[in-house]
Structures are given as structure tokens and as C-alpha cells.
Phi, psi and omega in degrees: 000319182295316180298321180296323179296321178297315179301316180297323178297318179295319178299320179298319179296317180299315179299316180298315180294321178298319178297320178296321183296315180295321180297327181295338180281348179280154179289120183284159172293148181303138178241146174295149181307322182294314179299316180300319180294321180296319180296312182294327180296325178297327179277320182226093182303142175092006182263356187296319181294322181297321186282311187283339185252359182279132175252152181297147175293134179292147176294139178296140182252147175286120180240339183233148185222138172241133180244126177303134185295351178268354181292123182291153181300327181297332178285328183275340181299133179094347176283138178272101181257009182298135178084355179264139176265124179280129182257155182277334180233154182294324185296335183278347193261146172288325184228139182231136170256110190239166175254139179226153177272139178294121180197161179297131179092350179284138180302150178288158179187201178275125179269127182244123181269132172249152186242131170274128184217168179214166176309147189307319183273048177257135183277321180302137183258345181181169179222160169279157176299324180297319179294317178298318180296323179295317178296316181301324184265009169121001182247115179289124183222163169054030177082003180250133184265336184201165173243125182251122184217167171279167180299316181299316180295322177301316180295320181292318185286345179302328180293325183268326190247352184094181180292133182289142177282140175286348180276319187246355178245123182246130181262125180224170174276170186298320182295316178297320180299315180298326182292343182272354187290326176256083179207169177253018178288138179281074184234162174241159169219161173233128185232146164299144185307323183290346179264003182290139175222161187294344181284353173258140172269122178285128178255144177285148173241116185053038175084000184246138178233138178294350177261005173295148180296331182255025183298137175232118182302330185293338184252011186258137188293335183254031172262141177237156171259130170257123187231148173267127182238127179191147173267357181254138177297141182210165182250003182290144177220138177277158177297155186279060177080172182244009177227125180223113184300338180281005173250004188251141173227128176253125179241128172255131178249141186231170180264221190286127167243129177213098185274073186211177174051230186292329177297312178295325179297317178293328175292323178299321183280316191255356182105151187294335181270358184308314183298334184267003189306313189271348181240006183304319183297319176303316188284314186280342178283347177283157175285326180225133182238124182259137174229129173260091183269112188271356188239135181281156169273136183226135179295332182255024181292127181288169176301143185292142178240110183295343181253019180305132184262325180282166184250037174260111193247150171204168174230142173290154190296334181289346180293345179294346176305322180297316182294325175293319184298324182267010171077036183301136174239327189229129181244127174266137184241032179280350188304149184266023173238012189296334180249021179302328180249024171087178184296322183299318180292321178295317178298317178299319181298313180296320178300319180296322178292317181295322179300329183267000179075019180278146176273125174247154180206168178064021176183163181172196185294329179204184185298317180299315179297319183294329183266006181275127175291135179261123186257132178229131174246126180220123179052037178082000177263120183262111182245141177234123182257130182207146182195175180198171181243114182271353190243349178085200012289155182298334179294345181271350187280146172290148176232186179297337184233008185223141176286164178160190178275161182277121176284142178285326186060228178268012180073000183301313183294321184285328176296319178294319181295320178298312181298323182294312182289329177295320178295336179276359179094012178263151177261110184286127173253113189245134178230144180235140170266080190279180178297135183279139169209179185237044177236163181275349187249150180276158173282165178299321179294319179297316178301314181297318181293318180295319179295323179298321178294321177293319178299329180285343177129002178295139175264338176221133172231119182242146170265120183264000188271340196289133172266350169232140184296146179243173182288167177226156179205180176240142180211123179049047179068009177255148176263121180248119175239111191286349176176133184264346186089185179285159167247286177246088177204151196275016187280090177256321179226096189252130176235138167251104191067239178256007182266124180280133178258106186282165167071016179286346178277341181283140183220142168254141164237116184271122179257106185259130182247121178250144181211127178054041178063035172222147170282119184247344183201147174235121176249126181267104173275143184232138182224161178234130183283133176235154171056027178061015186205329197248103173286142176231154175302137178296152169291167179302316181294318178298315181296315181298317180294319180295309180296322178300316180295313182291317182294322176296319178293329183288338185302329181284357184242013178281145179261000000 
């Protein structure tokens, strides 16, 4: 009996302890720190001071920073670096701003676009990444002898192109680099996208250009990732890249359009959209498309005669199908045939443009309308279109009570208008229907007039009159193109008397790229007229010969 009592006593203790153990797994009611310490002290004497007097360990703070030497200053602008010590090596730093190559598995970060460029009067349009890497590493290829870059860009590009050769890579400061853009040296440069200016020609890399309308930084060979690396939590953030499509506007500017004579005849045979077949993509891929249509639409326009001898022009109203097909947004009215079929035809023409929501300028319902700058804002880029006709005929000019083109007069009014819109934050795009000739070079008077418009604040001055393309240059940060040539006009074999007028088939279409309310690039598209109506993109050989001729002629007009 006694032994059984002992066993029962032990079993009771086990049951009691088991019950205590299970209870300990339940969430206890909150206890005050003092009570908690007293309980624990009973179990483990001497722990009360540790519990009641211990404070949490502070979170580690970022105190040191390393910046990759290739990170451009524009990326660092706006970062709060106060209180941080800059370290010479990455291993010493709590936080690192590093460069990474875009690849699968690479951490996300800020994507920074770099641009391959050459002096503006460069004929080559692009290189493969392999060719660029060969030049970078010491082998002169593709007609280029060297790559000129800043020290920061050299450091950044080492990740993509390898270590730069001291033979073919030249390090200069930013000011020296800009001075090389208008030169005939066979050189290349690489720039951060934000440093691009129109005096540089953007070259494609593996067929891709950062000024393409469908450009994507993720698929471009000269894009880098800038990333923040740290094992310590931090609040620093890099800017969200240097390319944003919602800040870009592409404008294409064109030369003479006259849907009459043989051009209209070919439209009659092949359909109204026939002339635009081969260049439609160029035109419609732009955000804004300019057409200088010199001929009015007339309800009584006769059937087209390709051998018409007089210079009284009109277009039947259905010919506007072509302008719709190529994505017209902006119509210039400086042409000197606008009243060939009288006031009624001019009024009808303006009505047709207004019905389609197109912006017209440099002509209008009356003189006030014709001289009014037309303002367009797209993606934050403020553009103002204004133009005039300095040569007449005076019968074509708008008056206080008659529609027509805007007369330039002594240029006083247009100089004031340019300065006014520029002061309002708009970029003036100015076009003139200047005196016609068949040479590639401008007259002294033309040069003086274009420069005066640039001095007033124009960022682009174009000659819309030229039936043969003319040279282009830069002056006071403005792009001056003295004549683009024809767009849709039938001049394939032109004679004045017995004198042949060459090069009327050659055409420029100027593709202007604006970004963050600045003109950043000019791309010269080139076409060749076929079938008295249809421009097509030039072949590589045609383009090289054409640009070589124009660029050589332009050298005498550089400032």
C-alpha cells in the first residue's frame, strides 16, 4: 500500500507538471516589465538588470558613399549627399552607385541612354556595336580614326566596350568636345542623351537610334543601368533615367508640294495616295507633319494636263486624300500660287484644312490671320509656326479684306512676332517662300535674312521655295536650311530655255527632334522623285553622293 501511494504521488506530480508545460505554450496576458522581471528572476537569479535596463540596438546608418567614376553629373544632381563621406573604393563604402550592363538577372535600376554621334556633316549613318568596339579598342574602322569623349563617359563605356585604347580614344573636356561637332574630322563621340545637341549627327548602333520614334532604352546597345548597392537600408533614390518618351516631339518639315500638272495626272491614273506610297512611314511616324502646299483646291479645277505650259495651278478637291494619307498636321501657306484660282478657291482651301483640324500658318483669311503665329504644345514642347513670302507676286498676298499668303515686307512684323513667342517660352519654327533658283547655295541676301530671323529667336529657319535642295548650317544655336527641294511636284527634267536645271529630283525631309522644350537633333531624310510624283527613299549610294555634294558645298557657310 505504501509503495502504491508513492507511485500515485509521482503520477500526480507528473500530471501537474505536464499541465504547467502545456499552459506555457499559450499566449500569456501582457505583463508589466517589472512583473516580468520578477518572474524571470525567480527562475534565473540576476537577470532583472539585463531585462529592465537593455535598450534596442540602433539601426546601422549609411555614412560612406562610393560613386562609380563614369556616373554623369546630371545623374548625381539633386541627390542629397550631405553628411556622407565619399570613399575612393567600393569596398570601403556603406552605399555604392555603380554601373551595370543590361542583361537578364541584373538588378533593376536607373537606365541611362548614351548616344553615338559624329560631326553634323558626316555621311555615315550608323555602325555595328562590334565595329564601334573595335575602334574603341584601337583599330580604326569604317572611315573613323578616333572616338572623342569626356573622362566620365570613358569610364562608363568601359563596361560595354572594354578598356579604351590610348591610340583611338581621346579624352577631352565638354567644351572642347562641343567645338568638334562642326568639323570635317572623321571622328566619333559618345554622349549621355541629355547632352545631345543638333550640331551632332546621331548614328545608329546595330540599326537602333535613340531619336527613333519607337526607341526603347532596354533594347539599345549603349544603355547602362545605374544602381544603388548596399546591405544597409537607405532612403536615397536615383533619378528615373535620362530618356522619357513623353518629353519628346518629332516634327518632319518638307519642301514644295504642288498637286498639279504631271503629279496630279499620275494621281489620276494611280490613285490619289500614289505619291506618298514610299515615304508614308517617314511622315506618319512623326508626331507632327508639315506640308507646304502651294496650290489651292478649286471646285472648278480642270482635269490635269501633264504638258500644261502656263503656271496657273489648282488641285481638285479629292487630291487632299494624299495629304491625309501622309498624316498632315500643319499646312504652310506661303506659296505664290495660292490665289491662282481666285478668292473662292483660297477660301475653300482654308475651309478644307479647318474641317480636318489641321493647323495652317503664313497665310489665312486676311492679313491678320496670315501673320498670326500658330502655337502647338506636344509632350511639353512648345512650338510656334510662323512664316512669310518676301517675293510675291503681290497679287497673292493677304490684305485686310482678302485671303492670301503673308507678305514679309521689311520683316519688321515677323521679327517682333518671333521675339514675342520666344519670350512666352515657345520655340519659333520659321519658313520663307524665298526667291527661287536652281543652285545648292544661298545668296548673300538670303543668308542675311535668315540670320536676322535667328537673331530674333527662331530655332529653325527653312526655305520652302527651293526646287533643288540647298545647304544647311547652324547660326546662334539655330538650324538654318536654305531649301529642302520638292516633295510632291513633277520636276524631273527641268529646262529653262535650253539650260538644264539639275538635281530637281533630289529631296530633303528634315526630321526635327525636340525634347524637354529644346531642339536636340536634326535628321536629314533623303528621297528621290520617281514617276513625276512619287518620292522614294534614296539608295545608299544615292544618299552618299547627295550628302557628299551638299556637305561639301556647306563648308563655305559655317560660322
